[in-house]
C-alpha angles and dihedrals in degrees: 000000000000091000094048091047090052091050092048091049092049096044110038092175095058096105094055092048091047091049093050089050094050093052090049091055090047093052091047090049092052092049090051090048091050092050090051094041092103091053099050135058127247095254092055091049093050091049090051091047091050089047091051091046090052091047090047091050090048090049091048090052091048090049091048090049091048091050090050091050091047092050091047090048090047090049092048092044091047092048090046092048092047090048091048090044091048089048091048091047091049091048092046089048089052091048089047089051091047090048090049091049091046090049090050091048090046091051090048090048091049090049090050090048093048091047091047090048090051091048091048092050091048091047091047090049091048091047091049092052091045090048092050090047091048092049089051091050091047090050091049092048090048091052090048089049091049091048091048090047090052091048091047090050091049090047090047092050091046091047092051091047090049091046090050092048091047090049092048092045091049091048091048091046092049089047091050091047090049092048092046089055089051129081121247090254091053092050090047093049091050091053094045091049089055090051093052091048092053097253090132098161093051090044089054090050095049093044091050090050089050091054091049094050099036108025094155097046115123089239093055092097091050091049091053091048093053090050087060090046091053090053089046092053088053089050090241090139097169092058090042092055090051092049092049089049090059091054092052094046104033099034108027092153094052119117087234094058095093091047091047092053092047093048089048089058092046089051090056090055086059097052125081104228117134094242099030094106090055092048089051092052091049091052092050088053089052091054090052093047098044099037105025096161098042125106086239090061091055090050090048091054091050090051093050088054096049093038092203104089092256126108127220120261099259095047091044092054091048091047092051092050092047093047090049090056092047093047089053089056102031110021 
């Protein structure tokens, strides 16, 4: 049954072909029977006819059964095909719907991505502008801070200078007030004490102030002399020469005039002018001529003999002893 059903399923035109074949055999058989009619008797013919009719009936039943089976198979196949086709169509429709939904989702996602991309670009652009503006503001603020720092530094320097000037002015004013309250002798003693202690610059300043306040004081010549000595101690021989010159010209009767003239000559031996040695010798001769009996004259003679601004040992010792006595009396 399984084999016949398979054959029927594979060859749907089998019943028609078989029917045509059966009728052909029947016709052939009849022709053969007619040809042999003269040779057979009637009974045999009838039997054969009945037999053929039975076979034909059987064949017709078989053909009808086969048609019924074929139609049933065709119906089943058609129903199965329609069911499968419906299933396929439904499945395909579902797939199409899913694809459509996916396409819609994809389009929506693309739109969201594009919108987000546009928003990100706009945000980035806005942030870039804000960053550039912020950098510009920071740079401007830094410039302002630098300018203010420079101004503050200048003001601080100016303030320090003004403070130093104010302090110096106050100190000078206090000193002047203090000196104004002192007697000429007290001011002179203060300056001379600074000289002895090696404070030559301050000694020069106080002696100069003394001369400005007390130009006619008996100690004025001495004060001018010690100014020259302070410069000499600092090896500022040019200023020393000028200071000694003021003693000789402004205070010729001062007890310090011979010493000033002698020290002026010695200062010229320390300088490097082309004719300074000759000037020194001329000054030594003036000391001898103007003050022949003074200790300074003896020192000048010794210096003329040596020619180097240095006295010999004996004269130097006597000069030191003589100056010491005079400083005790006329410092």
